N, C-alpha and C positions, 0 to 999 in steps of 0.2 A: 633814241626814245621814240616810242610809238605815239603817233598823233591821236588824240582822243576825239572821237566823233561827237558832235554837239548834242546829240540825243543821248549818248552814253554817259556824258559827264554828269547828268542829273538822273539819279536812280529812281527815287520816289519820294513823295512828301511824307513827313513824319507827323502823324496826327495823335497827339497826346494831350493831356490836360494842360500842361505848360504851353504847348504850341497853340492851343485854342485861346489861352489868355493873351499870348503874343499877337494873335490875329486881330484883337481889338485895338492894338497899337499899330496896325497896318504892316505887320510882319508875317512872313511865312517861313516855315522850316522845311528843308529838303535834305535827304541823304544824298551825298555826291560821291563821285569817283575819288579815290585816294590821291591821285596825281593832279586833280583839278585845282586851279588857283582862282583868286578872286576875279581876275579879268576874264578868264574863260567862262566862269559861272555867270557873271554879269551879262556877257554877250549872249550866252545861250538862253538865259531866262528871258531876256528882252526879245530874242528871236522866236522862241517857242510860244510864249504867252502874250506877246505884243503889249508889254507894260514898261514903265520907266522905273529902273532900279536906282535908288539913291545911295544905299549903303549895304555892304555885305560883311557879316561877321562869320568867321569859320571856327568850328570847335572840333578838335580831334579827340575822340573817345578812345581810351586805351583798352587793350585786351584784358579780360578778366579770367582768373583761374577759377574753375568750377570742379566739383566732384559729381560725376554722372554715373550712376549705378556702381558706385564704389571705385571707379577709376578716374584718375585726374584727366581733365580736358580743359580746353580754353574756349572762351566765347570771343569771337573775333572783334577787333575794334573797327571803327568806321569814322568817316569825316562827315560832319553835317554843316550846312550853311544856313544862317539866319538872314533872310533877305528883307530889307526895308524898302517898301514901295512908295512911290509918289502919292501924296495925299489925294484921296478920291479914287484911286485905282485898287483893284484886288484881283486875286487869282482864284478861279473857281476850281477847287480840288475835286469836286464830285464828277466832273466830266472826264478826267484822266488825260494822259498824254496821247 
């Protein structure tokens, strides 16, 4: 198995209406690598953003079948991580990685 680089395990933040509601509860949502697990994600978030992670929930979204221009296609699935931070800490998503 190929080792995942710490910067490659976290693809990008997910900014949706639901994610902004979660940010009020001190949570942040990221799209992560398919083979990344909770310990890898926790270690990398703490290393990149210099914050204390309390809890991580992982959600695997499945592939969806679509019809595009009359032809069947699939929308690829992905893995996202909902990260709960220590009270008083936050991640500034506007600065980027």
